[in-house]
Backbone atoms as SQL, in Angstrom:
CREATE TABLE atoms (id INTEGER PRIMARY KEY, chain TEXT, resi INTEGER, resn TEXT, atom TEXT, x REAL, y REAL, z REAL);
INSERT INTO atoms VALUES
  (1, 'A', 1, 'MET', 'N', 91.992, 89.526, 100.271),
  (2, 'A', 1, 'MET', 'CA', 92.213, 90.835, 100.343),
  (3, 'A', 1, 'MET', 'C', 92.383, 91.520, 99.108),
  (4, 'A', 2, 'ALA', 'N', 91.798, 92.716, 99.135),
  (5, 'A', 2, 'ALA', 'CA', 91.582, 93.709, 97.825),
  (6, 'A', 2, 'ALA', 'C', 92.796, 94.221, 97.114),
  (7, 'A', 3, 'GLY', 'N', 93.108, 94.545, 96.190),
  (8, 'A', 3, 'GLY', 'CA', 94.309, 95.049, 95.731),
  (9, 'A', 3, 'GLY', 'C', 94.606, 96.604, 96.278),
  (10, 'A', 4, 'SER', 'N', 95.849, 97.024, 96.263),
  (11, 'A', 4, 'SER', 'CA', 96.274, 97.937, 96.895),
  (12, 'A', 4, 'SER', 'C', 95.722, 99.246, 96.184),
  (13, 'A', 5, 'ILE', 'N', 95.358, 100.371, 96.616),
  (14, 'A', 5, 'ILE', 'CA', 95.012, 101.584, 95.813),
  (15, 'A', 5, 'ILE', 'C', 96.589, 102.549, 95.523),
  (16, 'A', 6, 'PHE', 'N', 97.511, 102.021, 96.127),
  (17, 'A', 6, 'PHE', 'CA', 98.678, 102.843, 96.046),
  (18, 'A', 6, 'PHE', 'C', 99.683, 102.118, 95.382),
  (19, 'A', 7, 'ASN', 'N', 100.569, 102.758, 94.404),
  (20, 'A', 7, 'ASN', 'CA', 101.263, 102.107, 93.409),
  (21, 'A', 7, 'ASN', 'C', 103.048, 102.790, 94.167),
  (22, 'A', 8, 'ILE', 'N', 103.613, 101.686, 94.296),
  (23, 'A', 8, 'ILE', 'CA', 104.834, 102.102, 94.876),
  (24, 'A', 8, 'ILE', 'C', 106.228, 102.080, 93.855),
  (25, 'A', 9, 'TYR', 'N', 106.895, 102.807, 93.712),
  (26, 'A', 9, 'TYR', 'CA', 108.065, 102.917, 92.753),
  (27, 'A', 9, 'TYR', 'C', 109.434, 103.033, 93.448),
  (28, 'A', 10, 'ASN', 'N', 110.439, 101.971, 93.606),
  (29, 'A', 10, 'ASN', 'CA', 111.526, 101.987, 93.791),
  (30, 'A', 10, 'ASN', 'C', 112.583, 101.425, 93.202),
  (31, 'A', 11, 'ALA', 'N', 113.563, 102.460, 92.905),
  (32, 'A', 11, 'ALA', 'CA', 114.590, 102.004, 92.060),
  (33, 'A', 11, 'ALA', 'C', 115.917, 103.078, 92.595),
  (34, 'A', 12, 'SER', 'N', 116.838, 102.538, 91.714),
  (35, 'A', 12, 'SER', 'CA', 118.076, 103.464, 91.834),
  (36, 'A', 12, 'SER', 'C', 118.054, 104.428, 90.942),
  (37, 'A', 13, 'ALA', 'N', 119.279, 105.549, 91.490),
  (38, 'A', 13, 'ALA', 'CA', 119.316, 106.917, 90.559),
  (39, 'A', 13, 'ALA', 'C', 119.432, 106.650, 89.198),
  (40, 'A', 14, 'GLY', 'N', 118.664, 107.148, 88.572),
  (41, 'A', 14, 'GLY', 'CA', 118.890, 107.268, 87.091),
  (42, 'A', 14, 'GLY', 'C', 118.321, 106.367, 86.152),
  (43, 'A', 15, 'SER', 'N', 117.374, 105.697, 86.902),
  (44, 'A', 15, 'SER', 'CA', 116.663, 104.612, 86.361),
  (45, 'A', 15, 'SER', 'C', 115.257, 104.835, 85.795),
  (46, 'A', 16, 'GLY', 'N', 114.950, 106.091, 85.798),
  (47, 'A', 16, 'GLY', 'CA', 113.568, 106.866, 85.188),
  (48, 'A', 16, 'GLY', 'C', 112.514, 106.878, 86.145),
  (49, 'A', 17, 'LYS', 'N', 112.416, 106.892, 87.467),
  (50, 'A', 17, 'LYS', 'CA', 111.498, 106.881, 88.625),
  (51, 'A', 17, 'LYS', 'C', 110.902, 108.107, 88.261),
  (52, 'A', 18, 'THR', 'N', 111.445, 109.305, 88.242),
  (53, 'A', 18, 'THR', 'CA', 110.670, 110.814, 87.988),
  (54, 'A', 18, 'THR', 'C', 109.788, 110.675, 86.620),
  (55, 'A', 19, 'PHE', 'N', 110.498, 110.067, 85.384),
  (56, 'A', 19, 'PHE', 'CA', 109.475, 109.770, 84.285),
  (57, 'A', 19, 'PHE', 'C', 108.513, 109.047, 84.522),
  (58, 'A', 20, 'THR', 'N', 108.570, 107.990, 85.368),
  (59, 'A', 20, 'THR', 'CA', 107.425, 106.831, 85.434),
  (60, 'A', 20, 'THR', 'C', 106.218, 107.528, 86.269),
  (61, 'A', 21, 'LEU', 'N', 106.846, 108.605, 87.228),
  (62, 'A', 21, 'LEU', 'CA', 106.157, 108.845, 88.256),
  (63, 'A', 21, 'LEU', 'C', 105.336, 110.110, 87.611),
  (64, 'A', 22, 'VAL', 'N', 105.674, 111.095, 86.698),
  (65, 'A', 22, 'VAL', 'CA', 104.859, 112.075, 85.906),
  (66, 'A', 22, 'VAL', 'C', 104.090, 111.393, 84.936),
  (67, 'A', 23, 'LYS', 'N', 104.446, 110.232, 84.116),
  (68, 'A', 23, 'LYS', 'CA', 103.866, 109.590, 83.312),
  (69, 'A', 23, 'LYS', 'C', 102.461, 109.300, 84.075),
  (70, 'A', 24, 'GLU', 'N', 102.581, 108.397, 85.301),
  (71, 'A', 24, 'GLU', 'CA', 101.636, 107.938, 86.034),
  (72, 'A', 24, 'GLU', 'C', 100.550, 109.133, 86.789),
  (73, 'A', 25, 'TYR', 'N', 100.912, 110.004, 86.773),
  (74, 'A', 25, 'TYR', 'CA', 100.521, 111.358, 87.349),
  (75, 'A', 25, 'TYR', 'C', 99.458, 112.120, 86.544),
  (76, 'A', 26, 'LEU', 'N', 99.930, 111.866, 85.295),
  (77, 'A', 26, 'LEU', 'CA', 99.561, 112.689, 84.016),
  (78, 'A', 26, 'LEU', 'C', 98.202, 111.633, 83.538),
  (79, 'A', 27, 'LYS', 'N', 98.455, 110.256, 83.417),
  (80, 'A', 27, 'LYS', 'CA', 97.348, 109.374, 83.028),
  (81, 'A', 27, 'LYS', 'C', 96.343, 109.596, 84.259),
  (82, 'A', 28, 'ILE', 'N', 96.415, 109.724, 85.618),
  (83, 'A', 28, 'ILE', 'CA', 95.537, 109.826, 86.424),
  (84, 'A', 28, 'ILE', 'C', 94.447, 111.217, 86.276),
  (85, 'A', 29, 'ILE', 'N', 95.371, 112.227, 85.923),
  (86, 'A', 29, 'ILE', 'CA', 94.482, 113.434, 86.084),
  (87, 'A', 29, 'ILE', 'C', 93.846, 113.667, 84.533),
  (88, 'A', 30, 'LEU', 'N', 94.480, 112.876, 83.634),
  (89, 'A', 30, 'LEU', 'CA', 93.720, 113.159, 82.249),
  (90, 'A', 30, 'LEU', 'C', 92.838, 112.160, 82.001),
  (91, 'A', 31, 'SER', 'N', 92.593, 111.310, 82.883),
  (92, 'A', 31, 'SER', 'CA', 91.512, 110.175, 82.426),
  (93, 'A', 31, 'SER', 'C', 90.632, 110.360, 83.923),
  (94, 'A', 32, 'SER', 'N', 90.824, 111.083, 84.798),
  (95, 'A', 32, 'SER', 'CA', 89.931, 111.130, 85.832),
  (96, 'A', 32, 'SER', 'C', 88.318, 112.021, 85.432),
  (97, 'A', 33, 'LYS', 'N', 87.483, 111.739, 85.842),
  (98, 'A', 33, 'LYS', 'CA', 86.298, 112.559, 85.703),
  (99, 'A', 33, 'LYS', 'C', 86.057, 113.339, 87.190),
  (100, 'A', 34, 'GLU', 'N', 86.853, 113.536, 87.799),
  (101, 'A', 34, 'GLU', 'CA', 86.794, 114.258, 89.210),
  (102, 'A', 34, 'GLU', 'C', 87.006, 115.729, 88.837),
  (103, 'A', 35, 'PHE', 'N', 86.476, 116.662, 89.682),
  (104, 'A', 35, 'PHE', 'CA', 86.790, 118.174, 89.411),
  (105, 'A', 35, 'PHE', 'C', 87.963, 118.356, 90.039),
  (106, 'A', 36, 'LEU', 'N', 88.963, 119.030, 89.403),
  (107, 'A', 36, 'LEU', 'CA', 90.200, 119.267, 90.036),
  (108, 'A', 36, 'LEU', 'C', 90.953, 117.951, 90.195),
  (109, 'A', 37, 'PRO', 'N', 91.290, 116.822, 89.352),
  (110, 'A', 37, 'PRO', 'CA', 91.668, 115.909, 89.636),
  (111, 'A', 37, 'PRO', 'C', 93.147, 115.643, 90.336),
  (112, 'A', 38, 'HIS', 'N', 93.607, 116.854, 90.231),
  (113, 'A', 38, 'HIS', 'CA', 95.163, 116.998, 91.007),
  (114, 'A', 38, 'HIS', 'C', 94.958, 117.001, 92.491),
  (115, 'A', 39, 'ARG', 'N', 93.677, 117.229, 92.897),
  (116, 'A', 39, 'ARG', 'CA', 93.426, 117.419, 94.409),
  (117, 'A', 39, 'ARG', 'C', 93.436, 116.046, 95.087),
  (118, 'A', 40, 'HIS', 'N', 93.357, 115.029, 94.017),
  (119, 'A', 40, 'HIS', 'CA', 92.823, 113.727, 94.320),
  (120, 'A', 40, 'HIS', 'C', 94.270, 112.426, 94.444),
  (121, 'A', 41, 'VAL', 'N', 95.228, 113.262, 94.065),
  (122, 'A', 41, 'VAL', 'CA', 96.247, 112.078, 94.064),
  (123, 'A', 41, 'VAL', 'C', 97.566, 112.826, 95.040),
  (124, 'A', 42, 'LEU', 'N', 98.155, 111.853, 95.790),
  (125, 'A', 42, 'LEU', 'CA', 99.199, 112.018, 96.388),
  (126, 'A', 42, 'LEU', 'C', 100.291, 111.479, 96.090),
  (127, 'A', 43, 'ALA', 'N', 101.458, 112.411, 95.724),
  (128, 'A', 43, 'ALA', 'CA', 103.030, 111.658, 95.528),
  (129, 'A', 43, 'ALA', 'C', 103.641, 112.331, 96.473),
  (130, 'A', 44, 'ILE', 'N', 104.463, 111.066, 96.934),
  (131, 'A', 44, 'ILE', 'CA', 105.616, 111.539, 97.932),
  (132, 'A', 44, 'ILE', 'C', 106.973, 111.021, 97.574),
  (133, 'A', 45, 'THR', 'N', 107.715, 112.191, 97.711),
  (134, 'A', 45, 'THR', 'CA', 108.992, 111.642, 97.462),
  (135, 'A', 45, 'THR', 'C', 109.888, 112.177, 98.681),
  (136, 'A', 46, 'PHE', 'N', 111.212, 112.230, 98.857),
  (137, 'A', 46, 'PHE', 'CA', 111.926, 112.368, 99.849),
  (138, 'A', 46, 'PHE', 'C', 112.793, 113.369, 100.003),
  (139, 'A', 47, 'THR', 'N', 112.783, 114.158, 98.879),
  (140, 'A', 47, 'THR', 'CA', 113.744, 115.500, 98.719),
  (141, 'A', 47, 'THR', 'C', 112.836, 116.636, 98.117),
  (142, 'A', 48, 'ASN', 'N', 113.402, 117.821, 98.902),
  (143, 'A', 48, 'ASN', 'CA', 112.701, 119.210, 98.024),
  (144, 'A', 48, 'ASN', 'C', 113.018, 119.067, 96.328),
  (145, 'A', 49, 'LYS', 'N', 114.066, 118.666, 96.244),
  (146, 'A', 49, 'LYS', 'CA', 114.743, 118.790, 94.838),
  (147, 'A', 49, 'LYS', 'C', 113.952, 117.925, 93.833),
  (148, 'A', 50, 'ALA', 'N', 113.746, 116.615, 94.534),
  (149, 'A', 50, 'ALA', 'CA', 112.720, 115.258, 93.620),
  (150, 'A', 50, 'ALA', 'C', 111.516, 116.231, 93.382),
  (151, 'A', 51, 'VAL', 'N', 110.838, 116.917, 94.312),
  (152, 'A', 51, 'VAL', 'CA', 109.537, 117.506, 94.267),
  (153, 'A', 51, 'VAL', 'C', 109.503, 118.260, 93.166),
  (154, 'A', 52, 'ASP', 'N', 110.475, 119.273, 93.320),
  (155, 'A', 52, 'ASP', 'CA', 110.900, 120.752, 92.350),
  (156, 'A', 52, 'ASP', 'C', 110.889, 119.814, 91.103),
  (157, 'A', 53, 'GLU', 'N', 111.692, 119.111, 90.648),
  (158, 'A', 53, 'GLU', 'CA', 111.736, 118.187, 89.421),
  (159, 'A', 53, 'GLU', 'C', 110.372, 117.617, 88.983),
  (160, 'A', 54, 'MET', 'N', 109.910, 116.927, 89.878),
  (161, 'A', 54, 'MET', 'CA', 108.534, 116.177, 89.536),
  (162, 'A', 54, 'MET', 'C', 107.443, 117.530, 89.070),
  (163, 'A', 55, 'LYS', 'N', 107.454, 118.622, 89.755),
  (164, 'A', 55, 'LYS', 'CA', 106.497, 119.693, 89.567),
  (165, 'A', 55, 'LYS', 'C', 106.979, 120.374, 87.827),
  (166, 'A', 56, 'THR', 'N', 108.064, 120.654, 87.910),
  (167, 'A', 56, 'THR', 'CA', 108.625, 121.110, 86.655),
  (168, 'A', 56, 'THR', 'C', 108.088, 120.176, 85.529),
  (169, 'A', 57, 'ARG', 'N', 108.479, 119.102, 85.800),
  (170, 'A', 57, 'ARG', 'CA', 108.294, 117.869, 84.547),
  (171, 'A', 57, 'ARG', 'C', 106.979, 118.085, 84.375),
  (172, 'A', 58, 'ILE', 'N', 106.016, 117.838, 85.215),
  (173, 'A', 58, 'ILE', 'CA', 104.635, 117.739, 84.850),
  (174, 'A', 58, 'ILE', 'C', 104.264, 118.933, 84.241),
  (175, 'A', 59, 'ILE', 'N', 104.653, 120.240, 84.715),
  (176, 'A', 59, 'ILE', 'CA', 104.134, 121.550, 84.121),
  (177, 'A', 59, 'ILE', 'C', 104.663, 121.453, 82.479),
  (178, 'A', 60, 'ASP', 'N', 105.696, 121.122, 82.407),
  (179, 'A', 60, 'ASP', 'CA', 106.496, 121.224, 81.089),
  (180, 'A', 60, 'ASP', 'C', 105.693, 120.363, 80.307),
  (181, 'A', 61, 'ALA', 'N', 105.422, 118.956, 80.688),
  (182, 'A', 61, 'ALA', 'CA', 104.939, 118.009, 79.727),
  (183, 'A', 61, 'ALA', 'C', 103.386, 118.289, 79.533),
  (184, 'A', 62, 'LEU', 'N', 102.335, 119.055, 80.371),
  (185, 'A', 62, 'LEU', 'CA', 101.104, 119.574, 80.385),
  (186, 'A', 62, 'LEU', 'C', 101.110, 120.841, 79.117),
  (187, 'A', 63, 'THR', 'N', 102.265, 121.690, 79.006),
  (188, 'A', 63, 'THR', 'CA', 102.688, 122.769, 78.185),
  (189, 'A', 63, 'THR', 'C', 102.939, 122.012, 76.956),
  (190, 'A', 64, 'ASP', 'N', 103.665, 121.161, 76.919),
  (191, 'A', 64, 'ASP', 'CA', 103.906, 120.321, 75.455),
  (192, 'A', 64, 'ASP', 'C', 102.855, 119.707, 74.937),
  (193, 'A', 65, 'PHE', 'N', 102.003, 118.958, 75.575),
  (194, 'A', 65, 'PHE', 'CA', 100.709, 118.405, 75.381),
  (195, 'A', 65, 'PHE', 'C', 99.732, 119.275, 74.740),
  (196, 'A', 66, 'ALA', 'N', 99.534, 120.428, 75.376),
  (197, 'A', 66, 'ALA', 'CA', 98.649, 121.628, 74.907),
  (198, 'A', 66, 'ALA', 'C', 99.119, 122.605, 73.674),
  (199, 'A', 67, 'SER', 'N', 100.422, 122.085, 73.363),
  (200, 'A', 67, 'SER', 'CA', 101.108, 122.556, 72.190),
  (201, 'A', 67, 'SER', 'C', 100.432, 122.349, 70.752),
  (202, 'A', 68, 'SER', 'N', 100.276, 123.236, 69.855),
  (203, 'A', 68, 'SER', 'CA', 99.566, 122.864, 68.651),
  (204, 'A', 68, 'SER', 'C', 100.319, 121.948, 67.895),
  (205, 'A', 69, 'ASP', 'N', 101.674, 121.881, 68.048),
  (206, 'A', 69, 'ASP', 'CA', 102.310, 120.801, 66.950),
  (207, 'A', 69, 'ASP', 'C', 102.990, 119.780, 67.781),
  (208, 'A', 70, 'ILE', 'N', 102.077, 119.096, 68.940),
  (209, 'A', 70, 'ILE', 'CA', 102.412, 118.015, 69.628),
  (210, 'A', 70, 'ILE', 'C', 102.229, 116.916, 68.584),
  (211, 'A', 71, 'LEU', 'N', 101.583, 116.976, 67.572),
  (212, 'A', 71, 'LEU', 'CA', 101.524, 115.413, 66.941),
  (213, 'A', 71, 'LEU', 'C', 102.349, 115.496, 65.895),
  (214, 'A', 72, 'ASP', 'N', 103.218, 116.567, 65.566),
  (215, 'A', 72, 'ASP', 'CA', 104.350, 116.844, 64.895),
  (216, 'A', 72, 'ASP', 'C', 105.692, 116.552, 65.280),
  (217, 'A', 73, 'GLN', 'N', 105.678, 116.434, 66.652),
  (218, 'A', 73, 'GLN', 'CA', 106.993, 116.058, 67.276),
  (219, 'A', 73, 'GLN', 'C', 107.007, 114.871, 67.573),
  (220, 'A', 74, 'LYS', 'N', 108.244, 114.293, 68.051),
  (221, 'A', 74, 'LYS', 'CA', 108.021, 112.923, 68.730),
  (222, 'A', 74, 'LYS', 'C', 108.546, 113.251, 70.187),
  (223, 'A', 75, 'ASN', 'N', 107.195, 113.045, 70.962),
  (224, 'A', 75, 'ASN', 'CA', 107.362, 113.246, 72.436),
  (225, 'A', 75, 'ASN', 'C', 107.218, 112.041, 72.671),
  (226, 'A', 76, 'ASN', 'N', 108.137, 111.176, 73.467),
  (227, 'A', 76, 'ASN', 'CA', 107.765, 110.155, 73.872),
  (228, 'A', 76, 'ASN', 'C', 106.820, 109.764, 75.170),
  (229, 'A', 77, 'LEU', 'N', 107.124, 110.899, 76.096),
  (230, 'A', 77, 'LEU', 'CA', 105.853, 110.881, 77.094),
  (231, 'A', 77, 'LEU', 'C', 104.517, 110.968, 76.693),
  (232, 'A', 78, 'PHE', 'N', 104.293, 111.812, 75.592),
  (233, 'A', 78, 'PHE', 'CA', 103.134, 112.059, 75.049),
  (234, 'A', 78, 'PHE', 'C', 102.304, 110.779, 74.463),
  (235, 'A', 79, 'CYS', 'N', 103.203, 110.229, 73.703),
  (236, 'A', 79, 'CYS', 'CA', 103.154, 108.761, 73.074),
  (237, 'A', 79, 'CYS', 'C', 102.598, 107.813, 74.060),
  (238, 'A', 80, 'GLN', 'N', 103.718, 107.743, 75.109),
  (239, 'A', 80, 'GLN', 'CA', 103.331, 106.691, 76.306),
  (240, 'A', 80, 'GLN', 'C', 101.825, 106.786, 76.909),
  (241, 'A', 81, 'VAL', 'N', 101.706, 108.186, 77.204),
  (242, 'A', 81, 'VAL', 'CA', 100.215, 108.384, 77.983),
  (243, 'A', 81, 'VAL', 'C', 99.051, 108.244, 76.797),
  (244, 'A', 82, 'VAL', 'N', 99.189, 108.464, 75.721),
  (245, 'A', 82, 'VAL', 'CA', 98.336, 107.980, 74.591),
  (246, 'A', 82, 'VAL', 'C', 97.786, 106.686, 74.425),
  (247, 'A', 83, 'ASP', 'N', 99.081, 105.940, 74.440),
  (248, 'A', 83, 'ASP', 'CA', 99.007, 104.598, 74.237),
  (249, 'A', 83, 'ASP', 'C', 98.508, 103.946, 75.496),
  (250, 'A', 84, 'GLU', 'N', 98.908, 104.092, 76.795),
  (251, 'A', 84, 'GLU', 'CA', 98.512, 103.496, 78.044),
  (252, 'A', 84, 'GLU', 'C', 96.940, 103.825, 78.513),
  (253, 'A', 85, 'LEU', 'N', 96.680, 105.043, 77.980),
  (254, 'A', 85, 'LEU', 'CA', 95.153, 104.996, 78.150),
  (255, 'A', 85, 'LEU', 'C', 94.283, 104.685, 77.008),
  (256, 'A', 86, 'LYS', 'N', 94.949, 103.931, 76.119),
  (257, 'A', 86, 'LYS', 'CA', 94.235, 103.439, 75.045),
  (258, 'A', 86, 'LYS', 'C', 93.147, 104.618, 74.251),
  (259, 'A', 87, 'SER', 'N', 93.986, 105.673, 74.055),
  (260, 'A', 87, 'SER', 'CA', 93.194, 106.868, 73.582),
  (261, 'A', 87, 'SER', 'C', 93.767, 107.156, 72.362),
  (262, 'A', 88, 'SER', 'N', 93.031, 108.335, 71.736),
  (263, 'A', 88, 'SER', 'CA', 93.819, 109.006, 70.334),
  (264, 'A', 88, 'SER', 'C', 94.450, 110.388, 70.382),
  (265, 'A', 89, 'PRO', 'N', 95.337, 110.518, 70.011),
  (266, 'A', 89, 'PRO', 'CA', 95.997, 111.880, 70.112),
  (267, 'A', 89, 'PRO', 'C', 94.710, 112.930, 69.293),
  (268, 'A', 90, 'TYR', 'N', 94.113, 112.454, 68.762),
  (269, 'A', 90, 'TYR', 'CA', 93.183, 113.266, 67.610),
  (270, 'A', 90, 'TYR', 'C', 91.934, 113.763, 68.379);
């Protein structure tokens, strides 16, 4: 049987699920060759509050990533995305 194309994250409150989901979403859209890659990702959560939190964090992260001083600040999410994509921040 082939591997699943789905990643499922199940953990208790406060364990970093939203951070992980945002990081994985950013890795997908930043490494995609698709036109409008966000249209090819389905992220499901169970509350409107969680959806709003995820959207806010994604937008905030993209804003931070686009900042001219991103390389001068310690941004854990940026560092992990760059590392896991085996990319260079330059």
